[in-house]
N, C-alpha and C positions, 0 to 999 in steps of 0.2 A: 761155212763155218760162222760167218758174221750173222747170218739169219738165225742160226741156232742160239747165238748169244742174245740177240734181240728178243727172241721168243722166250728165253729164260727170264729176261727182264720183265716182259709182259706178264708172265706167270707170277712173278714176285708181286707185281702191282695188283693183280687180280686177288691174290691171297690177302694182301694188305688192305684192299678195299673191304673185304669181308670182315677182317679184324677190326677195322675202324668203325664199321657199322654194327658190330657184334651186339652191342647193348640194345639196339633197337630191333634188329632182325630176329634175334633168338630169345626175346623176352617172353616168358610164359605167363599165363593168367595168374598162376600162383605167385610169381615174382611181383607182378603188378599189384596184387592184393596185399602182399607183405609190405611193399613200399608205400602203400596208401595208409597203413595203420600207424598210429602214434601212441606212445605210452609216456605220459608226462611231458608232452611237447617234444619228444625225441623218438627217433626211429633208428635203432642200431642196424637193422637189416638194410635199410636204404643206404646208410653210410658205407657199410661193408660192400654192398653191390655196386655202388657208384665208384668206389676205389678200384674194384675189380675191372669195371668197364673202362676206367681211365687208364689203367695199366695195359689192358689189351689194346686200347686205341693208340697208346704211345708206342707199343711194340709194332703195331700196324703201320704207324707213321715212319718208323725207322726202316721197316721192310720196304715201304714204298720208296723212300729215298734211295735205298740200295737198288731197287728195281730200276728206277730211272737212271741211276749211275751205270748200271749194267747195259741198259739200252743205249745210252750215250756212247759208252765204250764200244759197243757193237757197231754203231754207226760210224764212229771215228776210224776204227780199224778196218772197216769194209771199204774205205776209200783209198 
């Protein structure tokens, strides 16, 4: 039972790792092109995309903390 709990925590951490790195791993060439353009010294696409990346990374960080908490609980209750 405790091993199952620890594995669930590890799965949470794996998912969280992908979410935190989402902005760099899944960035398309089209996104890079759009982020490189400016109109009047401003790029609304870049701002929108960075806000999205930040939100996804924040969710990933929360999931990672939950994953570690699950692993700790699994280790504590297995003893």
